[in-house]
Backbone as CSV, one residue per row, in Angstrom:
resi,resn,N_x,N_y,N_z,CA_x,CA_y,CA_z,C_x,C_y,C_z
1,UNK,106.677,175.153,16.816,106.500,176.577,17.072,106.810,177.414,15.831
2,UNK,106.210,178.550,15.743,106.539,179.557,14.737,107.506,180.513,15.411
3,UNK,108.689,180.646,14.829,109.759,181.340,15.523,110.443,182.353,14.617
4,UNK,110.868,183.480,15.185,111.624,184.487,14.454,112.589,185.185,15.385
5,UNK,113.699,185.652,14.834,114.683,186.319,15.664,115.874,186.764,14.851
6,UNK,116.962,187.024,15.517,118.180,187.463,14.842,119.392,186.733,15.423
7,UNK,120.435,186.697,14.630,121.733,186.172,15.071,122.797,187.210,14.756
8,UNK,123.762,187.315,15.631,124.847,188.266,15.462,126.175,187.538,15.639
9,UNK,127.065,187.723,14.685,128.401,187.121,14.796,129.211,187.916,15.803
10,UNK,129.621,187.259,16.857,130.368,187.945,17.908,131.861,187.723,17.794
11,UNK,132.245,186.722,17.021,133.666,186.398,16.939,133.932,185.681,15.616
12,UNK,134.865,186.198,14.852,135.303,185.522,13.637,136.768,185.172,13.826
13,UNK,137.034,183.889,13.943,138.384,183.442,14.221,138.750,182.289,13.315
14,UNK,139.581,182.526,12.327,140.023,181.452,11.452,138.858,180.747,10.779
15,UNK,138.675,179.482,11.112,137.605,178.692,10.507,136.315,178.706,11.313
16,UNK,136.306,179.349,12.486,135.116,179.329,13.342,134.509,180.707,13.546
17,UNK,133.196,180.743,13.663,132.461,181.966,13.965,131.564,181.704,15.164
18,UNK,131.622,182.570,16.164,130.709,182.481,17.291,129.478,183.345,17.028
19,UNK,128.314,182.900,17.474,127.079,183.658,17.270,126.273,183.749,18.563
20,UNK,125.559,184.862,18.718,124.577,185.056,19.775,123.283,185.506,19.108
21,UNK,122.168,185.178,19.705,120.903,185.581,19.109,119.779,185.616,20.114
22,UNK,118.663,186.198,19.682,117.461,186.276,20.505,116.250,186.371,19.595
23,UNK,115.090,186.012,20.128,113.879,186.087,19.330,112.656,185.666,20.113
24,UNK,111.578,185.441,19.369,110.303,185.060,19.966,109.737,183.860,19.219
25,UNK,108.929,183.072,19.920,108.268,181.902,19.336,106.812,181.878,19.773
26,UNK,105.958,181.361,18.901,104.553,181.169,19.235,104.255,179.681,19.134
27,UNK,103.796,179.090,20.228,103.503,177.664,20.292,101.997,177.445,20.233
28,UNK,101.556,176.512,19.411,100.160,176.081,19.388,100.025,174.902,20.331
29,UNK,99.048,174.959,21.227,98.856,173.921,22.224,97.472,173.323,22.028
30,UNK,97.422,172.008,21.831,96.142,171.320,21.685,96.218,169.999,22.427
31,UNK,95.247,169.784,23.326,95.168,168.537,24.076,93.706,168.104,24.129
32,UNK,93.484,166.838,23.849,92.141,166.266,23.927,92.159,165.213,25.019
33,UNK,91.299,165.393,26.030,91.222,164.426,27.118,89.774,164.323,27.589
34,UNK,89.438,163.327,28.389,88.047,163.133,28.817,87.481,164.268,29.676
35,UNK,88.325,164.990,30.385,87.851,166.039,31.278,87.512,167.319,30.501
36,UNK,88.467,167.826,29.734,88.262,169.053,28.967,89.342,169.168,27.896
37,UNK,88.945,169.660,26.734,89.901,169.879,25.647,90.558,171.249,25.813
38,UNK,91.835,171.308,25.439,92.586,172.562,25.485,93.038,172.872,24.069
39,UNK,92.746,174.081,23.608,93.167,174.534,22.281,93.531,176.009,22.408
40,UNK,94.820,176.292,22.559,95.278,177.650,22.827,96.669,177.858,22.230
41,UNK,97.244,179.013,22.458,98.601,179.310,22.014,99.377,179.968,23.134
42,UNK,100.693,179.980,23.007,101.555,180.574,24.029,102.718,181.287,23.350
43,UNK,102.951,182.534,23.741,104.062,183.316,23.216,105.228,183.204,24.182
44,UNK,106.419,182.991,23.636,107.601,182.886,24.478,108.802,183.539,23.815
45,UNK,109.879,183.614,24.551,111.100,184.246,24.070,112.270,183.276,24.218
46,UNK,113.315,183.485,23.427,114.469,182.602,23.481,115.756,183.391,23.268
47,UNK,116.840,182.800,23.769,118.183,183.305,23.544,119.066,182.140,23.129
48,UNK,120.065,182.404,22.296,120.933,181.316,21.839,122.384,181.740,21.769
49,UNK,123.227,180.748,21.805,124.657,180.912,21.604,125.165,179.707,20.848
50,UNK,126.137,179.908,19.986,126.637,178.770,19.228,127.820,179.134,18.373
51,UNK,128.127,178.234,17.441,129.285,178.422,16.584,129.069,177.762,15.230
52,UNK,129.708,178.346,14.231,129.813,177.759,12.899,131.274,177.402,12.675
53,UNK,131.524,176.269,12.074,132.883,175.855,11.746,132.962,175.641,10.240
54,UNK,133.872,176.350,9.583,134.014,176.260,8.136,134.723,174.963,7.749
55,UNK,133.979,174.076,7.069,134.543,172.820,6.585,135.221,173.042,5.237
56,UNK,134.566,173.805,4.362,135.122,174.199,3.069,134.636,175.615,2.773
57,UNK,134.898,176.110,1.563,134.534,177.481,1.218,133.037,177.751,1.374
58,UNK,132.192,176.773,1.062,130.745,176.963,1.097,130.018,176.079,2.100
59,UNK,130.722,175.213,2.817,130.083,174.265,3.722,130.512,174.527,5.165
60,UNK,129.513,174.609,6.062,129.758,174.873,7.469,129.085,173.805,8.327
61,UNK,129.713,173.467,9.450,129.061,172.668,10.492,128.562,173.674,11.531
62,UNK,127.389,173.412,12.076,126.750,174.371,12.974,126.339,173.687,14.266
63,UNK,126.530,174.363,15.383,126.040,173.888,16.678,125.549,175.062,17.499
64,UNK,124.320,174.976,18.018,123.780,176.059,18.847,123.024,175.488,20.036
65,UNK,123.014,176.245,21.112,122.181,175.983,22.280,121.173,177.115,22.374
66,UNK,119.889,176.766,22.453,118.827,177.771,22.551,118.005,177.484,23.799
67,UNK,117.736,178.535,24.577,116.913,178.385,25.768,115.603,179.130,25.571
68,UNK,114.481,178.413,25.710,113.146,178.985,25.550,112.548,179.336,26.909
69,UNK,111.903,180.491,26.998,111.106,180.886,28.163,109.661,180.975,27.694
70,UNK,108.886,179.924,27.958,107.492,179.863,27.516,106.662,179.254,28.632
71,UNK,105.627,179.971,29.041,104.732,179.454,30.063,103.346,180.028,29.823
72,UNK,102.326,179.253,30.145,100.946,179.658,29.880,100.061,179.159,31.004
73,UNK,99.220,180.044,31.526,98.215,179.663,32.499,97.003,179.173,31.721
74,UNK,96.784,177.875,31.694,95.752,177.269,30.860,94.355,177.608,31.364
75,UNK,94.196,177.693,32.665,92.897,178.017,33.268,93.033,179.294,34.111
76,UNK,93.091,180.484,33.488,93.301,181.718,34.269,92.132,182.055,35.194
77,UNK,90.937,181.553,34.875,89.775,181.859,35.726,89.799,181.094,37.043
78,UNK,90.559,180.013,37.119,90.681,179.244,38.358,91.885,179.736,39.151
79,UNK,91.801,179.647,40.446,92.893,180.091,41.308,93.830,178.913,41.588
80,UNK,94.445,178.406,40.524,95.355,177.267,40.645,96.745,177.670,40.187
81,UNK,97.736,177.065,40.780,99.109,177.268,40.325,99.456,176.089,39.413
82,UNK,98.854,176.088,38.240,98.991,174.968,37.311,99.334,175.492,35.923
83,UNK,100.559,175.983,35.774,100.980,176.557,34.498,101.555,175.492,33.585
84,UNK,101.327,175.679,32.307,101.917,174.838,31.283,103.264,175.442,30.930
85,UNK,104.343,174.692,31.131,105.698,175.179,30.880,106.264,174.464,29.660
86,UNK,106.435,175.211,28.572,106.989,174.642,27.337,108.446,175.031,27.136
87,UNK,109.037,175.717,28.094,110.405,176.200,27.960,111.427,175.123,28.248
88,UNK,112.666,175.470,27.969,113.765,174.553,28.247,114.908,174.744,27.277
89,UNK,115.877,173.880,27.379,117.097,173.941,26.578,116.964,173.089,25.327
90,UNK,117.447,173.615,24.215,117.410,172.916,22.925,118.818,172.903,22.337
91,UNK,119.263,171.751,21.911,120.561,171.608,21.242,120.302,171.387,19.767
92,UNK,120.947,172.183,18.925,120.784,172.049,17.472,122.153,171.798,16.838
93,UNK,122.218,170.762,16.041,123.408,170.451,15.260,122.997,170.400,13.808
94,UNK,123.807,170.962,12.921,123.393,170.955,11.521,124.522,171.299,10.569
95,UNK,124.130,171.395,9.318,125.034,171.726,8.225,124.462,172.964,7.533
96,UNK,125.318,173.923,7.186,124.889,175.137,6.515,125.673,175.308,5.221
97,UNK,124.991,175.821,4.194,125.612,176.120,2.915,125.638,177.624,2.701
98,UNK,126.746,178.157,2.200,126.866,179.587,1.888,126.712,179.757,0.385
99,UNK,125.923,180.741,0.016,125.705,181.018,-1.409,126.314,182.350,-1.791
């Protein structure tokens, strides 16, 4: 997905920082099958919460949980309740460098 948003530090405590954020993502959807090919996109929104832990002056460990809300009606002309749901929970663990 192509994603953009913001993060806000909600708590600075010693070696740890808490963060909250929100944003939007655009997903490209492509499926090739014998019945019909699907080539479309879906816009969705997300919210996150997490923390940074200072390992040293310039090195941080990072952990965030992000929840995506993304759904697309692939065949809007048909009267079917058959939505493509790309949303869900994402866990991110990483390392960050401060410059």
